[in-house]
Structures are given as structure tokens and as C-alpha cells.
N, C-alpha and C positions, 0 to 999 in steps of 0.2 A: 879240477875243483870248480864246481858250478856255483858262483856267487849268487845267482838268481835264487837258488834254493835257500841259501843262508838268509837272504833278504826276506823271502816269503815266510820263513820260519820265525824270524825276528818280529815281523809285523803282525802275525796272526794272534788272535786273542785266545788265551787258555790258562786262567788261574786254577788253583787246586780244586778238583772236583768238577771242573768245567772244561776239560781238555779235548772235547769232541772235535773241534775244528782242526786242532793240531794233529790229532790222530788220523783224521781223514786225509789231511795233507801229506803226512808221512807215508801212509799206506799207498797213496798214489805214486810216491817217489820210489818205493822199494819193491813193489809187487812183482816186477819182472826180473828181479835179481835174487829171489828167494824161492825155496821149495814149499814152504808152508807160511801162512799168514793168518793169524786169528786174534781175537780180542777176548780177554778173560772176564770174569764176573765183576771185577773192580774197575775195568776199563784200560788195563795195560794192553798195548799193542805188541804182539810177540811175532817176530819174523825169524824163521828157522832156515838156515842154510846148511845142507848136509855136507859132512866131511867124509873122509875115508872110513870112519867108524862112527856109529851112532851111540856107542857105549861111552865114549869120551865126550863129555858135554861141557862147553864153555859158555858162560853167560856174560854178555857185555850190556850194561844198562845205562841209559841216559833218560833223564826225566823230562816229560813234556810240559809240566806246569810251570808257571811263573808267579811271582808274588802279585797280589791283586787286592781288590776291595769288594765288600759285599754290602749292599744297601739294606739297612735294618729298620729304618723308620723314615717316613716322609711327613713333614709337618703340613699344616693347612695353607702355608704360603708356597709350597712346592719345593722346599729345600730338603735334600736327602742326607740324613745322618748315615754313617757307615762304620764298619769294622774292617780291620785288615785281615787278609788271608795270607799267611806267611809273614816273614820278618821284614818290616818296613820302618825305617827311621822317621819319626814324625817331623824331624827338621826339614826334610826334603819335600813335604807334601803341599804346603800352602802355595796357591797360584799355579799348580800343575794342571795341565789339560788331561782329561781322562776320557775313555771310550766306554760307554755303558752298553752292555748287551741286553737287548730286549728280544721278544719272540720274533719280531719281523725285521728289525733293523738295528743299527748302532745309533746311539744318541750321544753327542759330544757334550761335555760339561767341564767345569773348572772347580777345583777345590778351593772353597772360600774360607775366610777366617776373619776375626775382628780387625777392622782397619787399624793400622799402626798409630794414626793420629788420635784415636780415642782409647788406645791401650794404656792401662795404668803403668806408671814408671817402673814399678816392681816386676811387671810381667815382660817388659821389653827386653829383647835379646834372648828370650827363653823359647824353647820349642813349645808350640801349642799342642796339647794332648789331642790324640785322635778323636776322643769323645767330644771335643769342642770344635771340630772341623765339620764341614758339610760340603756336599756337591751342589753347585748351582748350574742347572742345565736349561735355564730359561723358563721353566714352568712358573705360573703365577698362582697356582692353587694345587691342592692334592688331586682334585678332579682332572685338572689339565695334565698333571704328571702321569696319571693313569691313562689318559687319552694318548699320550706320547709313547705309552708302552712301558714306562718306568714304574716298577713296583718293588715292594719289599722282596728281597731274595735275588734281585738282579745283581750281576757282578760287573765290575769295571776294572780296566787296566790303564796304564799310562798310554797317552796318545802321542806316540813318537814314531817316526819312520826311520828305517835303516839308511845310513849314509856312509859314503867313503870320504874320509878326511884327507887321504893321500893314497899312494899306490899300495901301501902296506897296512894302513890304519883304518879301521871301520868303527862306527858307533851305531847304537840302536838300543832298543829295549830287549829285555828277556834273554840276553846272552847266557844267563844262568837259567835254564840249561839248554837253550836252543842250539848253542854251539856244540854241545855234546851230542844232541840229536843229529846235527849236520855231520859231525865226524863219523858217527855210526852209519849214516846213510852212505857217505862216500866210501867207507870201508866195505860195506855190502856190495857196492858197485865195482870195487876194484879187485877184491880178493877172488882168486879162481880155485886153486886146489889147496885144501888144507886137511890136516888129519882129523882134528876134532869137529864135531857138529856144533855150529855156532847158533846160540840163541840170542838174537839181538832184541833186547827188550826196551821198549819206550814206555817208561813207567809214569804212573799218576801219583799225585798227592805227596811228592817228596818234600815240598816246602812246608808241610804241616805235620811232619813226623815220619818221613821215609816209608809211607804206608804201602804204596803199590809194589815196591821192590820186594818186600817181605812175602807178600802173597805169591808173586811170580816165582821167586826163588824156591819157595816151598813146593810148588807144583813141578818145576823143572828139575830140581835137585841136581844142580850142576857140580862138576868136579872142582871148578874154580870160577871166580867172578871178578870182573873189573867194572867199576863205575866210571863213567865218563862225565866230566863236569866242566862248567865255567867257574873258576875259583877266584878267590880274593887276590888281587894284585895290589899291594899297598906301597908300591914304589913311587910315592908322591912326596912333595916337599915337606909336608908337616909331620911325616912319619919317620922316627929314628930308624936307622939301618937295622938295629936289633929287632925291630917289630915288623920288618918287611917280610911277608909270608912268601910271595912269589913276585917275579918281575916280568913285565911285558917285554916280549922280544927275546927272552932267554930260553925258549923251548917249553915243551910240556912239563908239567909238575907231577912227579911220581910221589904219591902220598905214603909217608911212613907212619904218621900218627895224627889223630885228631881226637876230640873228646868222645866220639862214638866208636872208635876203632883203632887198634894197633894192627897194621898190615901184617899178614902172614909173611914171615921173614923170607921163606924160600921163594915165594911168588914175587915179593918186592925185589929180591936180589936177581931173580930171573929177568924181570922187566928192565932193571938197570943194566944188566949185562947185554940184553938185546939192544938197548939204546946205544951203548958204547960200541958194540960190534958193528952196528949199522951207521955209526958216526952221526947219530941224531942228538942234537943238543937237548939237555934236560935239566930239570931242577929237582932237588929233593924237597918235598913239602912237609914241614913240621908245623901243624896248626894247633894253636891253643884255644880255638873257638870254632864253632860250626861243625858240619858233618856232611856225609854223602849217603847215597843209597847203600854203599858198602857197609855202613854201620849197622844196617838192618840185615843185609844179606848174610854177613859172616856169622851171625848167630842163629841162622835158620837150620832146622833139622839137627843133625849131629855136628854142625859147624861146616862152613864153606870157606876155603882159603880165598881171601879177597884183598884187593887194594883199590885205589882210585888213580886215574890218570886225568889230568885237568889242563884246560887252556887258561892261562892267566888272563883275568879280566879286571880292569879298573872300574870302580863305581857300580858293583853289582847291586841289585835290588833298588836301582834308581831308574829314572826315565832314560838316561843316556849312559849306557855302558861303553867301554872302549877296549879294543883288543887289536893285536897284530896278526895279520893273515899268515905270516910265516910260522907263528906258533900253531895256528890251525893246521897248516900243511904238515908240520912236523908231528903233530899229534895223530893225524891220519896215517902217516908213515909208520909211526911207532906201533899203533894198534894193529895195523896190517902185518907188520913184521913179527909181532908177538904171536899172532894167530898162525903165521907160517912156520914159526920155530917150535911151536908146541906139538910134540909128538906123542906124549904120554902123561898121565897124571903123576907118574913117578918123578917127573922133573921137578915138581914143587912139593913133594911129600917130605915130612920130617922122618928121619930114620935113626935108629939106634946104631951106635958104632960097634 
């Protein structure tokens, strides 16, 4: 497992609709391990690894985009108003460093807000709405902002670097879903001989409606699909045990249900059986919020049997996510084992008795 790749994936900039640098990075990692590599009209990167049969197609998808910000207005003093692209809790934004993408370079800025000492008492302790926040990047006028390359339509992401906190624990931005991309890259590097042809799809615009995955699934028309994710780990002090969705360090999460999808039962049971036979620790994920690319894939064409396998991540959609590398390793092992054990679409088909 090459942690340098995980670090580079975490650090690169790529909010929804602006995944170009992520795509180029991944293409460089996987090109020598696949038989075909192409980009579709929406920007999905599709890597194909031939199996023993081209008629049995498996799609494994991980999304390239991260939550971000888009500059929508710059005032005459050089302060930039913005909107979020993807789900971001306004509580975490004030005071955060951001990286603004311009045509020629990155410009660093800080998310500003009304100073606490002049905030009315009735507003203190409340989250500042995104419409009342702004990015301060040092410009003193609209003209100076433009000279710096910052314009309406520029995007920004959190300015945080990947770090190891211990031998097992790492932190960084965009683990949702750069860890899924990393798992898929490692799977492509490791698997040798499999029966199905693998379509490894690095999708776009998941954070704004699972958009890229639907387009790719329609074109590929796979026999089954698995979405790879960095998912919510709520095993923290303020969360009651009944609301903990997944736990860090307890293995990959195999998704049974979320608001966008109920996993195809035969596929879900197959994935669980592989985990148990290979002695890979796992968790069953039952989510009452959120969704994955599988939510769009499973309703494509005549229906595609789908589920999701995820790495538990604390503090997703914030500047500093946290996860356990053992969970990452076990997710790589599980996905590789699933692909090796799949011999026919009949293994996951519903049948009349």
C-alpha cells in the first residue's frame, strides 16, 4: 500500500465539476495496470481491466470530487462571497484556510465573518449562514482581486495537508472519497487473474447528486456494481451508541441501506460471505442519512445489482478527516477478494424456487 499516493490524492484540489487535476493524477497511477483508459463526456475516468470474459462486467466506482466552494461575487473592497458545492456544515467554516484555484496559480485565503466582539448577543453561539461569510485573500479592491486571478466562478477547497498522527491513524482533507479512489487504484495494481472484466470508474459530481456514476453506468451496463466510499464514522463522545453508523478500526462497512438505496440482497450477502471466508473484519452499515454512487447506479437501465463498501472516516466534509490505515488495507483486501470470487452473474441473481 503506497501511502504517497494516498497523500497526493488527499492534497489535490478537485471540487464537483472541477475534478481535472484529480483525474490526471489517477490516470498516471493506473495506466500501466489496465487494458483501456478513457474519459467520457461528463469527465468520468474509466479504467478497464480485462477478465477471462468480456461478457461478465463488474463496475467498481469511486468519486473524485470533494466538497468545495465557488466564488459568486467580489465586492469593491476585494472580499469574495461564495456558495458551497456539496454538503458543508456552516459551523465549521469561519476562520478556515482555503485554496482558491485561478488560471495560473493557487491563491490562499481565509474565511472571514463578523468579529465576535461586535456580534449581537442573540447571534452569539449560532452558526453564521454561508451567505454572510466571505473569503479574505488579501485583495484591497475588485481590480486587485482580478489582477491576482481571482474572479467569479473560481473554486476553492480547504487548505489542509495530509498527516500521519500515528502508525495507524492519518488525517487530511477529502477522504470522502479520495480514500475510495486510493482503494480502487491499489486493487487495480494488485489483482491479476479474474473472471469478470472490471470497469474501475472514477466518477465526477457525486457530492452534488451522484451525477457522473449514472452516466457511466448507463454506458457500461454492468452486471453488478460496487461503490467505494469514505463514509461517516460517528464513534465520537457526543454521539449515543444507537446513532453510531460505523466505527474507525472495525473494518470496511458493507452497506445494507441508506436513503438512496437498499442493497441488492444477493450481492450484499455475497460480499458478507467473502469477508467472513477471508477473515476480513467488517461492519454492516445501516444509514438513515446520505447516499453513494450506488444510489444512482442501481436504478440505471433495467436495474443494476449494487451495494457500497466504505472506509469509516471521522469528520467527513471538514478540513481534517481521520481514518485508520488498517481499515483501508482491509477494504483493499475485501474488494480484491470479491473480484477473485466472482465467477458468474448467476451468483448474485434472484431465482424462483
